[in-house]
A tleap script that builds the chain and sets N, CA, C and O, in Angstrom:
source leaprc.protein.ff14SB
mol = sequence {
  NMET ILE ARG ASN ALA GLN ILE GLU PRO ALA
  ARG PHE ALA PHE HIE LEU ASP ALA HIE SER
  GLY VAL PRO VAL TYR ARG GLN LEU ILE ASP
  GLN VAL GLN GLY ALA VAL ALA SER GLY SER
  LEU SER ALA GLY ASN GLN LEU PRO THR VAL
  ARG HIE VAL ALA VAL GLU LEU ALA ILE ASN
  PRO ASN THR VAL LEU ARG ALA TYR ARG GLU
  MET GLU ILE ARG GLY MET LEU ASP THR GLN
  GLN GLY THR GLY THR PHE VAL ALA GLU GLN
  LYS VAL GLU LEU SER LYS GLU VAL ARG ASP
  ARG GLN LEU GLY GLN LEU VAL ASN GLU PHE
  VAL SER ARG ALA GLY SER THR GLY ILE THR
  VAL ASN GLU LEU ILE ASP ALA LEU ARG GLU
  PHE SER GLN ARG GLY PRO ARG CARG
}
set mol.1.N position { 55.010 5.045 36.195 }
set mol.1.CA position { 54.122 4.200 35.429 }
set mol.1.C position { 54.695 2.791 35.401 }
set mol.1.O position { 55.892 2.596 35.186 }
set mol.2.N position { 53.833 1.824 35.620 }
set mol.2.CA position { 54.233 0.425 35.558 }
set mol.2.C position { 54.051 -0.044 34.125 }
set mol.2.O position { 53.001 0.184 33.524 }
set mol.3.N position { 55.055 -0.690 33.580 }
set mol.3.CA position { 54.978 -1.159 32.200 }
set mol.3.C position { 55.261 -2.643 32.159 }
set mol.3.O position { 56.165 -3.138 32.832 }
set mol.4.N position { 54.480 -3.344 31.364 }
set mol.4.CA position { 54.799 -4.751 31.114 }
set mol.4.C position { 55.946 -4.782 30.121 }
set mol.4.O position { 56.135 -3.830 29.364 }
set mol.5.N position { 56.703 -5.850 30.115 }
set mol.5.CA position { 57.861 -5.947 29.233 }
set mol.5.C position { 57.447 -5.774 27.786 }
set mol.5.O position { 58.094 -5.040 27.040 }
set mol.6.N position { 56.392 -6.431 27.386 }
set mol.6.CA position { 55.890 -6.264 26.025 }
set mol.6.C position { 54.489 -6.825 25.946 }
set mol.6.O position { 54.119 -7.695 26.735 }
set mol.7.N position { 53.715 -6.341 25.012 }
set mol.7.CA position { 52.371 -6.858 24.821 }
set mol.7.C position { 52.453 -8.169 24.052 }
set mol.7.O position { 53.245 -8.303 23.119 }
set mol.8.N position { 51.646 -9.116 24.440 }
set mol.8.CA position { 51.614 -10.380 23.716 }
set mol.8.C position { 50.862 -10.140 22.411 }
set mol.8.O position { 49.729 -9.663 22.449 }
set mol.9.N position { 51.454 -10.456 21.251 }
set mol.9.CA position { 50.818 -10.163 19.981 }
set mol.9.C position { 49.408 -10.735 19.853 }
set mol.9.O position { 48.547 -10.090 19.254 }
set mol.10.N position { 49.148 -11.916 20.394 }
set mol.10.CA position { 47.834 -12.525 20.260 }
set mol.10.C position { 46.831 -11.897 21.226 }
set mol.10.O position { 45.621 -12.045 21.051 }
set mol.11.N position { 47.332 -11.198 22.246 }
set mol.11.CA position { 46.456 -10.638 23.265 }
set mol.11.C position { 45.671 -9.438 22.744 }
set mol.11.O position { 44.477 -9.318 23.018 }
set mol.12.N position { 46.302 -8.580 22.020 }
set mol.12.CA position { 45.609 -7.412 21.475 }
set mol.12.C position { 46.110 -7.143 20.064 }
set mol.12.O position { 47.308 -6.994 19.824 }
set mol.13.N position { 45.187 -7.086 19.167 }
set mol.13.CA position { 45.510 -6.759 17.779 }
set mol.13.C position { 44.360 -5.944 17.209 }
set mol.13.O position { 43.195 -6.184 17.526 }
set mol.14.N position { 44.692 -5.004 16.389 }
set mol.14.CA position { 43.676 -4.189 15.734 }
set mol.14.C position { 43.061 -4.964 14.575 }
set mol.14.O position { 43.724 -5.776 13.929 }
set mol.15.N position { 41.789 -4.700 14.326 }
set mol.15.CA position { 41.075 -5.269 13.184 }
set mol.15.C position { 40.246 -4.159 12.561 }
set mol.15.O position { 39.680 -3.330 13.273 }
set mol.16.N position { 40.171 -4.138 11.245 }
set mol.16.CA position { 39.401 -3.104 10.562 }
set mol.16.C position { 38.150 -3.680 9.931 }
set mol.16.O position { 38.115 -4.836 9.509 }
set mol.17.N position { 37.128 -2.847 9.878 }
set mol.17.CA position { 35.884 -3.195 9.189 }
set mol.17.C position { 35.721 -2.186 8.060 }
set mol.17.O position { 35.315 -1.045 8.282 }
set mol.18.N position { 36.041 -2.619 6.859 }
set mol.18.CA position { 36.003 -1.732 5.695 }
set mol.18.C position { 34.591 -1.290 5.348 }
set mol.18.O position { 34.409 -0.322 4.610 }
set mol.19.N position { 33.595 -1.986 5.870 }
set mol.19.CA position { 32.200 -1.687 5.516 }
set mol.19.C position { 31.467 -0.891 6.597 }
set mol.19.O position { 30.269 -0.639 6.469 }
set mol.20.N position { 32.167 -0.496 7.651 }
set mol.20.CA position { 31.495 0.170 8.768 }
set mol.20.C position { 31.176 1.634 8.484 }
set mol.20.O position { 30.259 2.195 9.084 }
set mol.21.N position { 31.917 2.252 7.584 }
set mol.21.CA position { 31.729 3.677 7.339 }
set mol.21.C position { 32.451 4.547 8.363 }
set mol.21.O position { 32.400 5.775 8.288 }
set mol.22.N position { 33.121 3.911 9.316 }
set mol.22.CA position { 33.865 4.637 10.353 }
set mol.22.C position { 35.300 4.798 9.874 }
set mol.22.O position { 35.919 3.826 9.440 }
set mol.23.N position { 35.844 6.029 9.949 }
set mol.23.CA position { 37.229 6.229 9.515 }
set mol.23.C position { 38.186 5.287 10.251 }
set mol.23.O position { 37.964 4.943 11.412 }
set mol.24.N position { 39.241 4.879 9.567 }
set mol.24.CA position { 40.185 3.907 10.110 }
set mol.24.C position { 40.790 4.396 11.422 }
set mol.24.O position { 40.857 3.633 12.386 }
set mol.25.N position { 41.233 5.656 11.481 }
set mol.25.CA position { 41.859 6.147 12.705 }
set mol.25.C position { 40.876 6.072 13.874 }
set mol.25.O position { 41.274 5.808 15.008 }
set mol.26.N position { 39.581 6.306 13.592 }
set mol.26.CA position { 38.546 6.252 14.631 }
set mol.26.C position { 38.324 4.810 15.094 }
set mol.26.O position { 38.101 4.562 16.279 }
set mol.27.N position { 38.386 3.859 14.154 }
set mol.27.CA position { 38.253 2.454 14.522 }
set mol.27.C position { 39.375 2.038 15.474 }
set mol.27.O position { 39.140 1.288 16.422 }
set mol.28.N position { 40.593 2.525 15.222 }
set mol.28.CA position { 41.719 2.201 16.089 }
set mol.28.C position { 41.490 2.756 17.496 }
set mol.28.O position { 41.724 2.065 18.488 }
set mol.29.N position { 41.040 3.988 17.576 }
set mol.29.CA position { 40.760 4.611 18.866 }
set mol.29.C position { 39.664 3.839 19.597 }
set mol.29.O position { 39.794 3.531 20.782 }
set mol.30.N position { 38.595 3.535 18.889 }
set mol.30.CA position { 37.472 2.812 19.498 }
set mol.30.C position { 37.908 1.450 20.026 }
set mol.30.O position { 37.440 1.009 21.075 }
set mol.31.N position { 38.804 0.783 19.301 }
set mol.31.CA position { 39.254 -0.532 19.730 }
set mol.31.C position { 40.108 -0.455 20.996 }
set mol.31.O position { 40.008 -1.322 21.865 }
set mol.32.N position { 40.935 0.563 21.103 }
set mol.32.CA position { 41.720 0.728 22.325 }
set mol.32.C position { 40.782 1.049 23.489 }
set mol.32.O position { 40.923 0.474 24.568 }
set mol.33.N position { 39.836 1.952 23.287 }
set mol.33.CA position { 38.890 2.291 24.345 }
set mol.33.C position { 38.099 1.058 24.778 }
set mol.33.O position { 37.897 0.833 25.972 }
set mol.34.N position { 37.652 0.261 23.806 }
set mol.34.CA position { 36.904 -0.947 24.125 }
set mol.34.C position { 37.741 -1.957 24.875 }
set mol.34.O position { 37.259 -2.602 25.806 }
set mol.35.N position { 38.999 -2.097 24.474 }
set mol.35.CA position { 39.888 -3.044 25.145 }
set mol.35.C position { 40.185 -2.613 26.580 }
set mol.35.O position { 40.296 -3.453 27.472 }
set mol.36.N position { 40.312 -1.308 26.801 }
set mol.36.CA position { 40.526 -0.808 28.162 }
set mol.36.C position { 39.254 -1.034 28.988 }
set mol.36.O position { 39.323 -1.465 30.139 }
set mol.37.N position { 38.095 -0.741 28.393 }
set mol.37.CA position { 36.830 -0.914 29.106 }
set mol.37.C position { 36.579 -2.376 29.470 }
set mol.37.O position { 36.030 -2.666 30.533 }
set mol.38.N position { 36.976 -3.290 28.598 }
set mol.38.CA position { 36.738 -4.717 28.852 }
set mol.38.C position { 37.828 -5.348 29.716 }
set mol.38.O position { 37.680 -6.477 30.182 }
set mol.39.N position { 38.911 -4.622 29.925 }
set mol.39.CA position { 40.008 -5.162 30.718 }
set mol.39.C position { 41.042 -5.910 29.895 }
set mol.39.O position { 42.008 -6.432 30.450 }
set mol.40.N position { 40.856 -5.973 28.572 }
set mol.40.CA position { 41.846 -6.624 27.710 }
set mol.40.C position { 43.165 -5.863 27.705 }
set mol.40.O position { 44.237 -6.451 27.556 }
set mol.41.N position { 43.071 -4.545 27.871 }
set mol.41.CA position { 44.252 -3.694 28.015 }
set mol.41.C position { 44.122 -2.947 29.328 }
set mol.41.O position { 43.033 -2.528 29.719 }
set mol.42.N position { 45.243 -2.788 29.999 }
set mol.42.CA position { 45.225 -2.011 31.237 }
set mol.42.C position { 46.446 -1.099 31.272 }
set mol.42.O position { 47.346 -1.204 30.439 }
set mol.43.N position { 46.455 -0.215 32.244 }
set mol.43.CA position { 47.549 0.751 32.372 }
set mol.43.C position { 48.890 0.030 32.351 }
set mol.43.O position { 49.104 -0.941 33.077 }
set mol.44.N position { 49.781 0.520 31.511 }
set mol.44.CA position { 51.118 -0.043 31.407 }
set mol.44.C position { 51.292 -1.016 30.265 }
set mol.44.O position { 52.423 -1.307 29.875 }
set mol.45.N position { 50.194 -1.531 29.711 }
set mol.45.CA position { 50.320 -2.432 28.557 }
set mol.45.C position { 50.850 -1.662 27.362 }
set mol.45.O position { 50.454 -0.523 27.113 }
set mol.46.N position { 51.742 -2.290 26.633 }
set mol.46.CA position { 52.326 -1.656 25.458 }
set mol.46.C position { 51.497 -1.981 24.224 }
set mol.46.O position { 51.083 -3.123 24.024 }
set mol.47.N position { 51.259 -0.969 23.401 }
set mol.47.CA position { 50.569 -1.161 22.134 }
set mol.47.C position { 51.583 -1.511 21.058 }
set mol.47.O position { 52.769 -1.211 21.196 }
set mol.48.N position { 51.119 -2.147 19.985 }
set mol.48.CA position { 52.022 -2.425 18.862 }
set mol.48.C position { 52.558 -1.102 18.292 }
set mol.48.O position { 51.917 -0.059 18.417 }
set mol.49.N position { 53.722 -1.162 17.677 }
set mol.49.CA position { 54.308 0.043 17.086 }
set mol.49.C position { 53.462 0.526 15.917 }
set mol.49.O position { 52.690 -0.232 15.329 }
set mol.50.N position { 53.623 1.797 15.597 }
set mol.50.CA position { 52.921 2.384 14.452 }
set mol.50.C position { 53.237 1.579 13.197 }
set mol.50.O position { 52.343 1.242 12.420 }
set mol.51.N position { 54.487 1.283 13.016 }
set mol.51.CA position { 54.904 0.547 11.823 }
set mol.51.C position { 54.276 -0.841 11.767 }
set mol.51.O position { 53.799 -1.269 10.716 }
set mol.52.N position { 54.276 -1.539 12.896 }
set mol.52.CA position { 53.692 -2.884 12.953 }
set mol.52.C position { 52.207 -2.853 12.587 }
set mol.52.O position { 51.746 -3.663 11.783 }
set mol.53.N position { 51.463 -1.918 13.177 }
set mol.53.CA position { 50.029 -1.806 12.900 }
set mol.53.C position { 49.801 -1.485 11.426 }
set mol.53.O position { 48.939 -2.084 10.783 }
set mol.54.N position { 50.572 -0.541 10.892 }
set mol.54.CA position { 50.415 -0.150 9.487 }
set mol.54.C position { 50.670 -1.325 8.552 }
set mol.54.O position { 49.932 -1.524 7.587 }
set mol.55.N position { 51.708 -2.103 8.832 }
set mol.55.CA position { 52.028 -3.252 7.985 }
set mol.55.C position { 50.955 -4.328 8.118 }
set mol.55.O position { 50.489 -4.868 7.115 }
set mol.56.N position { 50.557 -4.644 9.363 }
set mol.56.CA position { 49.565 -5.699 9.604 }
set mol.56.C position { 48.219 -5.381 8.953 }
set mol.56.O position { 47.551 -6.273 8.431 }
set mol.57.N position { 47.825 -4.105 8.986 }
set mol.57.CA position { 46.515 -3.717 8.453 }
set mol.57.C position { 46.592 -3.182 7.030 }
set mol.57.O position { 45.567 -2.862 6.428 }
set mol.58.N position { 47.796 -3.083 6.495 }
set mol.58.CA position { 48.018 -2.548 5.147 }
set mol.58.C position { 47.406 -1.151 5.007 }
set mol.58.O position { 46.651 -0.871 4.076 }
set mol.59.N position { 47.760 -0.277 5.973 }
set mol.59.CA position { 47.284 1.108 5.949 }
set mol.59.C position { 48.474 2.051 6.073 }
set mol.59.O position { 49.590 1.631 6.382 }
set mol.60.N position { 48.219 3.317 5.830 }
set mol.60.CA position { 49.253 4.333 5.902 }
set mol.60.C position { 49.685 4.534 7.359 }
set mol.60.O position { 48.833 4.678 8.236 }
set mol.61.N position { 50.982 4.545 7.624 }
set mol.61.CA position { 51.452 4.768 9.001 }
set mol.61.C position { 50.943 6.077 9.601 }
set mol.61.O position { 50.766 6.174 10.815 }
set mol.62.N position { 50.706 7.085 8.757 }
set mol.62.CA position { 50.192 8.361 9.263 }
set mol.62.C position { 48.808 8.212 9.884 }
set mol.62.O position { 48.451 8.965 10.789 }
set mol.63.N position { 48.025 7.244 9.404 }
set mol.63.CA position { 46.704 6.987 9.968 }
set mol.63.C position { 46.844 6.449 11.387 }
set mol.63.O position { 46.121 6.872 12.289 }
set mol.64.N position { 47.767 5.524 11.585 }
set mol.64.CA position { 48.016 4.961 12.913 }
set mol.64.C position { 48.568 6.048 13.825 }
set mol.64.O position { 48.150 6.179 14.975 }
set mol.65.N position { 49.505 6.821 13.304 }
set mol.65.CA position { 50.099 7.906 14.074 }
set mol.65.C position { 49.031 8.903 14.515 }
set mol.65.O position { 49.065 9.379 15.649 }
set mol.66.N position { 48.089 9.222 13.638 }
set mol.66.CA position { 47.002 10.146 13.978 }
set mol.66.C position { 46.186 9.600 15.153 }
set mol.66.O position { 45.873 10.334 16.091 }
set mol.67.N position { 45.844 8.311 15.097 }
set mol.67.CA position { 45.063 7.696 16.176 }
set mol.67.C position { 45.849 7.719 17.481 }
set mol.67.O position { 45.313 8.091 18.525 }
set mol.68.N position { 47.116 7.324 17.424 }
set mol.68.CA position { 47.939 7.293 18.629 }
set mol.68.C position { 48.097 8.696 19.210 }
set mol.68.O position { 48.019 8.868 20.426 }
set mol.69.N position { 48.317 9.696 18.364 }
set mol.69.CA position { 48.481 11.078 18.855 }
set mol.69.C position { 47.203 11.576 19.510 }
set mol.69.O position { 47.244 12.217 20.560 }
set mol.70.N position { 46.060 11.278 18.882 }
set mol.70.CA position { 44.788 11.722 19.459 }
set mol.70.C position { 44.570 11.075 20.825 }
set mol.70.O position { 44.107 11.728 21.760 }
set mol.71.N position { 44.904 9.794 20.933 }
set mol.71.CA position { 44.742 9.112 22.226 }
set mol.71.C position { 45.719 9.661 23.265 }
set mol.71.O position { 45.403 9.717 24.454 }
set mol.72.N position { 46.896 10.060 22.814 }
set mol.72.CA position { 47.864 10.645 23.738 }
set mol.72.C position { 47.365 12.000 24.234 }
set mol.72.O position { 47.485 12.310 25.419 }
set mol.73.N position { 46.811 12.800 23.342 }
set mol.73.CA position { 46.265 14.107 23.723 }
set mol.73.C position { 45.134 13.937 24.735 }
set mol.73.O position { 45.004 14.735 25.664 }
set mol.74.N position { 44.319 12.901 24.558 }
set mol.74.CA position { 43.206 12.636 25.481 }
set mol.74.C position { 43.672 12.027 26.800 }
set mol.74.O position { 42.878 11.853 27.724 }
set mol.75.N position { 44.965 11.703 26.883 }
set mol.75.CA position { 45.484 11.119 28.102 }
set mol.75.C position { 45.301 9.619 28.205 }
set mol.75.O position { 45.480 9.042 29.278 }
set mol.76.N position { 44.942 8.979 27.093 }
set mol.76.CA position { 44.732 7.529 27.088 }
set mol.76.C position { 46.038 6.769 26.926 }
set mol.76.O position { 46.181 5.655 27.430 }
set mol.77.N position { 46.985 7.367 26.226 }
set mol.77.CA position { 48.265 6.712 25.949 }
set mol.77.C position { 49.415 7.583 26.424 }
set mol.77.O position { 49.299 8.801 26.558 }
set mol.78.N position { 50.521 6.912 26.670 }
set mol.78.CA position { 51.759 7.589 27.036 }
set mol.78.C position { 52.836 7.062 26.097 }
set mol.78.O position { 53.144 5.870 26.113 }
set mol.79.N position { 53.413 7.942 25.279 }
set mol.79.CA position { 54.446 7.532 24.341 }
set mol.79.C position { 55.804 7.967 24.853 }
set mol.79.O position { 56.019 9.135 25.175 }
set mol.80.N position { 56.717 7.008 24.922 }
set mol.80.CA position { 58.083 7.279 25.349 }
set mol.80.C position { 58.999 7.019 24.168 }
set mol.80.O position { 59.084 5.893 23.677 }
set mol.81.N position { 59.685 8.058 23.710 }
set mol.81.CA position { 60.583 7.937 22.571 }
set mol.81.C position { 61.588 6.811 22.813 }
set mol.81.O position { 62.268 6.778 23.839 }
set mol.82.N position { 61.668 5.897 21.861 }
set mol.82.CA position { 62.622 4.808 21.939 }
set mol.82.C position { 62.169 3.627 22.775 }
set mol.82.O position { 62.809 2.576 22.759 }
set mol.83.N position { 61.075 3.783 23.504 }
set mol.83.CA position { 60.583 2.705 24.363 }
set mol.83.C position { 59.284 2.125 23.837 }
set mol.83.O position { 59.117 0.906 23.790 }
set mol.84.N position { 58.361 2.994 23.440 }
set mol.84.CA position { 57.090 2.520 22.902 }
set mol.84.C position { 55.915 3.339 23.375 }
set mol.84.O position { 56.063 4.380 24.015 }
set mol.85.N position { 54.734 2.834 23.039 }
set mol.85.CA position { 53.479 3.492 23.382 }
set mol.85.C position { 52.727 2.595 24.354 }
set mol.85.O position { 52.528 1.407 24.099 }
set mol.86.N position { 52.314 3.185 25.473 }
set mol.86.CA position { 51.717 2.424 26.566 }
set mol.86.C position { 50.349 2.993 26.936 }
set mol.86.O position { 50.091 4.184 26.759 }
set mol.87.N position { 49.480 2.131 27.448 }
set mol.87.CA position { 48.191 2.580 27.959 }
set mol.87.C position { 48.470 3.364 29.237 }
set mol.87.O position { 49.154 2.883 30.141 }
set mol.88.N position { 47.931 4.575 29.295 }
set mol.88.CA position { 48.168 5.459 30.441 }
set mol.88.C position { 47.229 5.111 31.589 }
set mol.88.O position { 46.189 4.480 31.400 }
set mol.89.N position { 47.619 5.533 32.767 }
set mol.89.CA position { 46.750 5.408 33.940 }
set mol.89.C position { 45.586 6.366 33.731 }
set mol.89.O position { 45.791 7.546 33.446 }
set mol.90.N position { 44.382 5.868 33.870 }
set mol.90.CA position { 43.196 6.714 33.715 }
set mol.90.C position { 42.845 7.328 35.063 }
set mol.90.O position { 42.608 6.616 36.039 }
set mol.91.N position { 42.816 8.647 35.107 }
set mol.91.CA position { 42.531 9.342 36.361 }
set mol.91.C position { 41.244 10.144 36.212 }
set mol.91.O position { 41.244 11.371 36.310 }
set mol.92.N position { 40.152 9.431 35.976 }
set mol.92.CA position { 38.863 10.090 35.817 }
set mol.92.C position { 38.161 10.078 37.172 }
set mol.92.O position { 37.835 9.022 37.713 }
set mol.93.N position { 37.939 11.263 37.698 }
set mol.93.CA position { 37.254 11.382 38.976 }
set mol.93.C position { 36.012 12.236 38.773 }
set mol.93.O position { 36.086 13.463 38.700 }
set mol.94.N position { 34.867 11.561 38.684 }
set mol.94.CA position { 33.597 12.253 38.513 }
set mol.94.C position { 32.699 11.934 39.697 }
set mol.94.O position { 32.797 10.863 40.295 }
set mol.95.N position { 31.833 12.866 40.023 }
set mol.95.CA position { 30.882 12.607 41.103 }
set mol.95.C position { 29.889 11.548 40.644 }
set mol.95.O position { 29.729 11.313 39.446 }
set mol.96.N position { 29.228 10.915 41.596 }
set mol.96.CA position { 28.236 9.886 41.272 }
set mol.96.C position { 27.126 10.470 40.401 }
set mol.96.O position { 26.652 9.810 39.476 }
set mol.97.N position { 26.715 11.686 40.688 }
set mol.97.CA position { 25.651 12.327 39.911 }
set mol.97.C position { 26.065 12.508 38.450 }
set mol.97.O position { 25.288 12.225 37.537 }
set mol.98.N position { 27.294 12.983 38.238 }
set mol.98.CA position { 27.785 13.200 36.874 }
set mol.98.C position { 27.933 11.864 36.154 }
set mol.98.O position { 27.543 11.733 34.994 }
set mol.99.N position { 28.495 10.877 36.840 }
set mol.99.CA position { 28.641 9.535 36.230 }
set mol.99.C position { 27.281 8.955 35.852 }
set mol.99.O position { 27.114 8.415 34.758 }
set mol.100.N position { 26.312 9.068 36.755 }
set mol.100.CA position { 24.968 8.527 36.478 }
set mol.100.C position { 24.328 9.238 35.288 }
set mol.100.O position { 23.696 8.601 34.446 }
set mol.101.N position { 24.493 10.555 35.220 }
set mol.101.CA position { 23.930 11.314 34.104 }
set mol.101.C position { 24.594 10.910 32.788 }
set mol.101.O position { 23.914 10.705 31.782 }
set mol.102.N position { 25.921 10.797 32.800 }
set mol.102.CA position { 26.637 10.400 31.583 }
set mol.102.C position { 26.268 8.973 31.173 }
set mol.102.O position { 26.100 8.692 29.986 }
set mol.103.N position { 26.145 8.084 32.138 }
set mol.103.CA position { 25.756 6.708 31.838 }
set mol.103.C position { 24.360 6.676 31.220 }
set mol.103.O position { 24.123 5.954 30.251 }
set mol.104.N position { 23.447 7.448 31.774 }
set mol.104.CA position { 22.089 7.513 31.218 }
set mol.104.C position { 22.088 8.010 29.779 }
set mol.104.O position { 21.366 7.483 28.933 }
set mol.105.N position { 22.904 9.031 29.505 }
set mol.105.CA position { 22.997 9.557 28.146 }
set mol.105.C position { 23.565 8.510 27.199 }
set mol.105.O position { 23.073 8.344 26.083 }
set mol.106.N position { 24.605 7.801 27.646 }
set mol.106.CA position { 25.199 6.752 26.806 }
set mol.106.C position { 24.199 5.632 26.521 }
set mol.106.O position { 24.081 5.166 25.388 }
set mol.107.N position { 23.487 5.210 27.554 }
set mol.107.CA position { 22.500 4.142 27.375 }
set mol.107.C position { 21.418 4.579 26.396 }
set mol.107.O position { 21.055 3.828 25.491 }
set mol.108.N position { 20.899 5.797 26.577 }
set mol.108.CA position { 19.853 6.289 25.666 }
set mol.108.C position { 20.342 6.325 24.221 }
set mol.108.O position { 19.631 5.900 23.310 }
set mol.109.N position { 21.545 6.827 24.016 }
set mol.109.CA position { 22.093 6.901 22.664 }
set mol.109.C position { 22.322 5.505 22.090 }
set mol.109.O position { 22.008 5.241 20.929 }
set mol.110.N position { 22.868 4.622 22.910 }
set mol.110.CA position { 23.166 3.251 22.489 }
set mol.110.C position { 21.888 2.519 22.075 }
set mol.110.O position { 21.837 1.896 21.015 }
set mol.111.N position { 20.869 2.600 22.915 }
set mol.111.CA position { 19.601 1.916 22.628 }
set mol.111.C position { 18.935 2.540 21.401 }
set mol.111.O position { 18.367 1.829 20.572 }
set mol.112.N position { 19.005 3.844 21.288 }
set mol.112.CA position { 18.421 4.534 20.131 }
set mol.112.C position { 19.082 4.111 18.827 }
set mol.112.O position { 18.406 3.766 17.858 }
set mol.113.N position { 20.400 4.141 18.815 }
set mol.113.CA position { 21.133 3.764 17.597 }
set mol.113.C position { 20.892 2.310 17.244 }
set mol.113.O position { 20.707 1.971 16.076 }
set mol.114.N position { 20.892 1.453 18.248 }
set mol.114.CA position { 20.651 0.035 17.998 }
set mol.114.C position { 19.232 -0.173 17.471 }
set mol.114.O position { 19.025 -0.913 16.510 }
set mol.115.N position { 18.273 0.471 18.095 }
set mol.115.CA position { 16.871 0.329 17.673 }
set mol.115.C position { 16.646 0.779 16.248 }
set mol.115.O position { 15.810 0.219 15.539 }
set mol.116.N position { 17.389 1.792 15.822 }
set mol.116.CA position { 17.220 2.283 14.453 }
set mol.116.C position { 17.709 1.281 13.416 }
set mol.116.O position { 17.394 1.405 12.232 }
set mol.117.N position { 18.480 0.285 13.860 }
set mol.117.CA position { 18.954 -0.758 12.943 }
set mol.117.C position { 18.263 -2.094 13.187 }
set mol.117.O position { 18.623 -3.108 12.590 }
set mol.118.N position { 17.255 -2.083 14.077 }
set mol.118.CA position { 16.492 -3.296 14.329 }
set mol.118.C position { 17.064 -4.192 15.416 }
set mol.118.O position { 16.616 -5.328 15.571 }
set mol.119.N position { 18.017 -3.720 16.150 }
set mol.119.CA position { 18.610 -4.505 17.233 }
set mol.119.C position { 17.803 -4.258 18.504 }
set mol.119.O position { 17.528 -3.111 18.855 }
set mol.120.N position { 17.425 -5.337 19.193 }
set mol.120.CA position { 16.618 -5.217 20.406 }
set mol.120.C position { 17.490 -4.981 21.638 }
set mol.120.O position { 18.701 -5.200 21.611 }
set mol.121.N position { 16.857 -4.536 22.706 }
set mol.121.CA position { 17.565 -4.316 23.960 }
set mol.121.C position { 18.145 -5.634 24.468 }
set mol.121.O position { 19.265 -5.661 24.980 }
set mol.122.N position { 17.391 -6.730 24.331 }
set mol.122.CA position { 17.903 -8.031 24.774 }
set mol.122.C position { 19.141 -8.439 23.980 }
set mol.122.O position { 20.066 -9.020 24.548 }
set mol.123.N position { 19.178 -8.149 22.692 }
set mol.123.CA position { 20.372 -8.436 21.888 }
set mol.123.C position { 21.550 -7.586 22.362 }
set mol.123.O position { 22.684 -8.061 22.409 }
set mol.124.N position { 21.278 -6.332 22.710 }
set mol.124.CA position { 22.329 -5.465 23.249 }
set mol.124.C position { 22.876 -6.027 24.559 }
set mol.124.O position { 24.088 -6.061 24.772 }
set mol.125.N position { 21.976 -6.465 25.429 }
set mol.125.CA position { 22.400 -7.017 26.718 }
set mol.125.C position { 23.271 -8.248 26.501 }
set mol.125.O position { 24.314 -8.397 27.138 }
set mol.126.N position { 22.840 -9.131 25.599 }
set mol.126.CA position { 23.634 -10.329 25.294 }
set mol.126.C position { 25.013 -9.942 24.751 }
set mol.126.O position { 26.024 -10.521 25.147 }
set mol.127.N position { 25.048 -8.971 23.850 }
set mol.127.CA position { 26.316 -8.532 23.264 }
set mol.127.C position { 27.216 -7.903 24.329 }
set mol.127.O position { 28.429 -8.110 24.309 }
set mol.128.N position { 26.641 -7.140 25.253 }
set mol.128.CA position { 27.434 -6.536 26.331 }
set mol.128.C position { 27.994 -7.612 27.264 }
set mol.128.O position { 29.132 -7.509 27.722 }
set mol.129.N position { 27.203 -8.632 27.542 }
set mol.129.CA position { 27.707 -9.736 28.375 }
set mol.129.C position { 28.886 -10.423 27.677 }
set mol.129.O position { 29.912 -10.708 28.295 }
set mol.130.N position { 28.716 -10.681 26.380 }
set mol.130.CA position { 29.799 -11.316 25.618 }
set mol.130.C position { 31.030 -10.418 25.602 }
set mol.130.O position { 32.153 -10.894 25.768 }
set mol.131.N position { 30.819 -9.127 25.401 }
set mol.131.CA position { 31.918 -8.161 25.383 }
set mol.131.C position { 32.675 -8.180 26.706 }
set mol.131.O position { 33.906 -8.164 26.724 }
set mol.132.N position { 31.934 -8.215 27.815 }
set mol.132.CA position { 32.595 -8.180 29.123 }
set mol.132.C position { 33.363 -9.462 29.408 }
set mol.132.O position { 34.314 -9.455 30.190 }
set mol.133.N position { 32.958 -10.568 28.779 }
set mol.133.CA position { 33.639 -11.842 28.990 }
set mol.133.C position { 34.797 -12.057 28.028 }
set mol.133.O position { 35.824 -12.617 28.411 }
set mol.134.N position { 34.644 -11.620 26.789 }
set mol.134.CA position { 35.639 -11.938 25.761 }
set mol.134.C position { 36.309 -10.732 25.136 }
set mol.134.O position { 37.295 -10.892 24.417 }
set mol.135.N position { 35.821 -9.555 25.379 }
set mol.135.CA position { 36.370 -8.378 24.725 }
set mol.135.C position { 35.626 -8.090 23.442 }
set mol.135.O position { 34.640 -8.760 23.135 }
set mol.136.N position { 36.081 -7.101 22.685 }
set mol.136.CA position { 35.394 -6.690 21.449 }
set mol.136.C position { 35.273 -7.833 20.457 }
set mol.136.O position { 36.154 -8.687 20.355 }
set mol.137.N position { 34.160 -7.831 19.727 }
set mol.137.CA position { 33.971 -8.819 18.651 }
set mol.137.C position { 34.903 -8.522 17.513 }
set mol.137.O position { 35.244 -7.367 17.260 }
set mol.138.N position { 35.315 -9.557 16.829 }
set mol.138.CA position { 36.201 -9.403 15.683 }
set mol.138.C position { 35.436 -9.667 14.424 }
set mol.138.O position { 35.999 -9.590 13.332 }
savepdb mol mol.pdb
quit
């Protein structure tokens, strides 16, 4: 595994939305997934330590640990004792048919959920363009 010496603190930082209704550990997972999808994080990038995240967000370290462990189980992260936690190499190999079917399901769910809150498809497209250029909104 290729590892960068350290992650730049300003490059990736977790942010919480207390009003989202989404559990904190899930928000952390979603943010890592979004950062990987947008290219803000790539294989070998080091994540902040559990302690650092807990202090910065004023949350229980066990919450951060839960998120990191779940991502490690899913193969998203690689934790090396004494070295740190790194974004793992993603080895997803799906056929074009399976990828297209999964993409269609994601799009349908995304548009449905957005529509139920009054967000239009054009607003989604604009937000996706912004996401691909700048990463997740803060």
